[in-house]
C-alpha positions as CSV (number, residue, x, y, z in Angstrom):
1,S,34.8,-9.7,-32.9
2,V,32.7,-7.3,-30.9
3,E,32.6,-3.5,-31.6
4,I,31.4,-1.3,-28.7
5,N,30.7,2.4,-29.2
6,I,30.6,4.6,-26.1
7,D,29.8,8.3,-26.4
8,F,31.1,10.4,-23.4
9,D,29.6,13.7,-22.3
10,N,31.9,16.7,-22.8
11,Y,33.5,17.9,-19.6
12,S,36.0,20.5,-18.3
13,W,38.4,20.0,-15.4
14,S,41.2,21.7,-13.5
15,G,43.7,20.4,-11.0
16,P,46.7,18.2,-10.9
17,Q,44.9,14.9,-11.5
18,T,43.6,14.0,-15.0
19,P,40.0,12.6,-14.8
20,S,39.3,9.2,-16.1
21,Y,36.5,6.7,-16.7
22,I,36.5,3.2,-15.4
23,I,34.3,0.9,-17.6
24,D,33.0,-2.6,-16.7
25,C,31.4,-4.7,-19.5
26,Q,29.6,-8.0,-19.5
27,L,29.1,-10.0,-22.6
28,F,26.3,-12.6,-22.8
29,L,26.4,-15.3,-25.4
30,Y,23.2,-17.3,-26.0
31,G,21.8,-19.7,-28.6
32,D,18.4,-21.2,-29.4
33,P,16.2,-22.5,-26.5
34,N,17.1,-26.0,-25.3
35,F,13.6,-27.1,-24.5
36,T,10.1,-27.2,-25.9
37,N,8.0,-27.6,-22.7
38,D,9.8,-26.1,-19.7
39,A,7.9,-24.4,-16.9
40,E,10.3,-22.7,-14.4
41,I,9.7,-21.3,-10.9
42,I,11.9,-18.3,-10.4
43,D,10.8,-16.9,-7.0
44,I,8.6,-17.4,-4.0
45,I,7.3,-13.9,-3.0
46,K,5.0,-15.0,-0.2
47,P,5.8,-16.7,2.2
48,S,9.4,-15.4,2.4
49,I,12.0,-13.9,4.7
50,K,13.7,-12.0,1.8
51,D,14.3,-8.3,2.6
52,E,12.7,-7.2,-0.6
53,Y,9.4,-8.8,0.3
54,S,9.4,-7.9,4.0
55,R,6.4,-5.5,3.6
56,M,4.3,-8.4,2.4
57,N,5.4,-11.0,4.9
58,P,4.8,-13.0,7.1
59,I,1.5,-14.3,5.7
60,C,-1.2,-16.7,6.8
61,G,-3.3,-16.7,3.6
62,K,-2.5,-16.9,-0.1
63,P,1.0,-17.8,-1.3
64,L,2.4,-15.8,-4.2
65,I,5.0,-17.2,-6.6
66,K,6.6,-16.2,-9.9
67,I,6.8,-18.6,-12.8
68,R,8.5,-18.3,-16.2
69,N,8.2,-20.1,-19.6
70,S,11.6,-21.4,-20.5
71,G,10.3,-23.5,-23.4
72,T,9.8,-22.6,-27.1
73,L,6.1,-23.5,-27.0
74,P,3.7,-21.0,-25.3
75,L,3.0,-22.1,-21.8
76,T,-0.8,-22.3,-21.4
77,S,-1.0,-24.5,-18.3
78,V,1.0,-26.0,-15.5
79,D,0.2,-28.0,-12.4
80,I,1.5,-26.5,-9.1
81,Q,1.9,-28.5,-5.9
82,Y,2.6,-26.6,-2.8
83,S,2.8,-27.1,1.0
84,V,4.6,-26.4,4.2
85,I,7.2,-29.2,4.3
86,G,5.7,-32.0,6.3
87,G,2.2,-30.5,6.1
88,V,-0.8,-31.0,3.9
89,V,0.0,-30.9,0.2
90,H,-2.2,-28.7,-2.0
91,N,-2.7,-28.8,-5.8
92,Y,-3.5,-26.0,-8.3
93,T,-3.6,-25.8,-12.1
94,W,-2.5,-22.5,-13.5
95,S,-3.7,-21.5,-17.0
96,G,-2.7,-18.6,-19.1
97,N,-0.5,-17.8,-22.1
98,L,3.2,-17.1,-21.6
99,L,5.6,-16.9,-24.5
100,F,9.3,-17.8,-24.3
101,L,10.9,-16.2,-21.2
102,Q,7.7,-14.3,-20.2
103,E,7.0,-14.3,-16.5
104,E,3.9,-14.1,-14.3
105,E,3.1,-13.8,-10.7
106,V,0.7,-16.5,-9.6
107,E,-1.4,-16.2,-6.4
108,L,-2.2,-19.6,-5.1
109,P,-5.4,-20.6,-3.2
110,A,-5.1,-20.0,0.5
111,L,-3.4,-22.4,3.0
112,Y,-5.5,-22.8,6.0
113,D,-3.0,-24.9,7.9
114,W,0.6,-23.7,8.1
115,T,1.9,-26.4,10.3
116,G,4.6,-28.9,9.2
117,D,7.9,-30.4,10.2
118,K,9.6,-26.9,9.9
119,D,8.8,-23.4,8.7
120,V,9.7,-24.0,5.1
121,F,7.4,-23.6,2.1
122,E,7.8,-25.8,-1.0
123,V,6.5,-25.4,-4.6
124,V,6.8,-28.0,-7.4
125,L,5.8,-27.5,-11.0
126,S,4.8,-30.3,-13.4
127,N,3.0,-31.1,-16.6
128,P,3.6,-27.9,-18.6
129,N,0.9,-27.8,-21.4
130,G,-0.2,-31.3,-20.2
131,Q,3.2,-32.7,-21.2
132,T,6.3,-34.0,-19.5
133,D,8.6,-31.2,-18.5
134,D,11.8,-31.3,-20.6
135,Y,14.0,-30.0,-17.7
136,L,13.2,-30.9,-14.1
137,A,16.0,-29.0,-12.4
138,N,14.1,-25.7,-12.4
139,N,10.7,-27.1,-11.3
140,S,11.0,-26.8,-7.5
141,M,11.9,-24.2,-4.9
142,I,11.7,-23.8,-1.2
143,S,11.4,-20.7,1.0
144,A,12.0,-20.3,4.7
145,F,9.3,-18.2,6.4
146,D,8.4,-16.7,9.8
147,P,5.0,-17.7,11.2
148,V,2.5,-14.9,11.6
149,P,1.7,-13.7,15.1
150,V,-1.4,-15.0,16.9
151,Y,-3.6,-12.4,18.7
152,Q,-6.6,-12.7,21.0
153,N,-10.1,-12.4,19.3
154,I,-10.8,-9.0,20.8
155,F,-8.4,-6.1,20.7
156,A,-8.4,-2.3,20.1
157,V,-6.9,-0.2,17.4
158,W,-5.8,3.2,18.6
159,T,-5.3,5.8,15.9
160,Q,-3.9,9.2,16.4
161,T,-4.3,11.3,13.3
162,N,-2.0,14.2,12.3
163,S,-3.0,17.5,10.7
164,Q,-3.8,16.0,7.3
165,P,-6.8,13.7,6.5
166,E,-4.8,11.2,4.5
167,T,-4.8,8.0,6.5
168,S,-7.3,5.1,6.7
169,W,-7.2,1.5,7.5
170,T,-9.1,-1.8,6.9
171,F,-9.0,-5.4,8.2
172,Y,-9.5,-7.9,5.4
173,S,-10.6,-11.5,5.8
174,M,-8.6,-14.3,4.1
175,D,-11.1,-14.3,1.2
176,G,-10.3,-10.6,0.6
177,S,-13.5,-9.2,1.9
178,D,-13.6,-6.1,4.2
179,Y,-14.0,-7.2,7.8
180,F,-13.7,-3.9,9.6
181,S,-12.7,-0.4,8.5
182,S,-11.7,2.9,10.2
183,N,-14.1,5.8,10.3
184,P,-14.1,7.1,6.7
185,F,-14.3,10.7,8.0
186,M,-11.6,10.7,10.6
187,Q,-10.9,14.2,11.8
188,T,-7.4,15.7,12.0
189,N,-5.4,15.7,15.2
190,T,-7.9,13.3,16.9
191,Q,-7.5,10.0,18.7
192,Y,-9.8,7.1,17.7
193,R,-10.2,3.9,19.8
194,D,-11.9,1.1,17.9
195,T,-12.5,-2.2,19.7
196,I,-12.9,-5.1,17.2
197,E,-14.0,-8.7,17.8
198,F,-12.6,-11.2,15.3
199,D,-13.8,-14.7,14.3
200,N,-11.1,-17.4,14.3
201,G,-9.0,-17.0,11.1
202,C,-6.4,-15.2,9.1
203,Y,-6.6,-11.4,8.7
204,T,-4.7,-8.7,6.9
205,F,-4.5,-5.2,8.4
206,L,-3.8,-2.6,5.7
207,A,-3.3,1.1,6.5
208,I,-3.1,3.5,3.6
209,D,-1.7,7.1,3.5
210,S,-2.9,8.8,0.3
211,D,0.1,11.3,0.4
212,E,2.6,8.5,0.9
213,D,4.2,10.1,3.9
214,G,2.8,8.1,6.8
215,L,1.6,9.7,10.1
216,S,5.0,11.2,11.1
217,Y,7.5,12.4,8.5
218,W,10.5,14.6,9.2
219,A,10.3,16.4,5.9
220,N,6.9,18.0,6.3
221,N,4.8,19.9,8.8
222,D,1.9,17.5,9.1
223,G,2.6,16.7,12.7
224,S,2.8,13.3,14.3
225,G,0.3,10.4,14.7
226,Y,0.3,6.7,15.4
227,I,-1.5,3.4,15.0
228,K,-1.4,0.9,17.8
229,F,-2.9,-2.5,18.7
230,R,-3.9,-2.7,22.4
231,N,-5.3,-5.5,24.6
232,V,-8.8,-5.0,26.0
233,P,-8.2,-4.1,28.7
234,G,-4.5,-3.7,28.9
235,T,-1.5,-2.2,27.3
236,T,-0.1,-1.8,23.7
237,F,1.2,-5.0,22.2
238,L,2.0,-3.6,18.7
239,D,3.1,-0.1,17.9
240,F,3.5,0.5,14.2
241,E,6.3,2.7,12.8
242,P,4.5,6.0,12.1
243,D,6.9,7.0,9.3
244,F,5.5,4.2,7.1
245,G,5.3,5.9,3.8
246,S,2.4,4.7,1.7
247,E,1.1,1.7,3.6
248,I,1.3,-0.7,6.6
249,R,0.5,-4.3,5.7
250,H,0.3,-6.7,8.7
251,N,-1.0,-10.3,8.7
252,F,-2.1,-12.2,11.8
253,I,-4.2,-15.0,13.1
254,A,-7.0,-14.5,15.6
């Protein structure tokens, strides 16, 4: 038998219809763990086309996955094989210490070649704690993805600031190092035009707004600004949404 106690707040009401509560309950029954060594992949965060990960995708650098220990023994290592289906297979060994049902996000070494038979990324786990996995059905996962855009090696960033000195941006190389940054002392209500020459490779553009209200927000009086990518010479080829909240994150290949 199951006894459930629910305490309702006091309320007063008037009118012809008596108020009521509608209650939905879910009961989970579980027993002891079934397996001793069981590494499980529970999500592929990057690359992905899932809506909840849209701010981080598409990518051209380091994949990000989430693993879980579904075995009774602490998970201290697992081999990870990953690739674009039909492309070059990469291998990585994760080490750590996850207790039963603990999870961890794992950033994998960068993929430099995203070509394959189709735009689908695959991950396979094996050898948890150096042993045979007791349950193979949760060891693999695939994720469809959109390829990153490819831009010319020289283009310009046009930044129009609003009335608050809150926004800055940086281009990062695939190894995470700063490649080029905006003027650290950008004036308010000013347009900046930065022309940048890129080496061949994968880059991340990250714009940060310290007040988390972007460059144009209807609920304040900060004014309007923008960030655009423009051909040199030429017209705008990417105009970011100015109401971007805390950040813009955009990956591309030059």
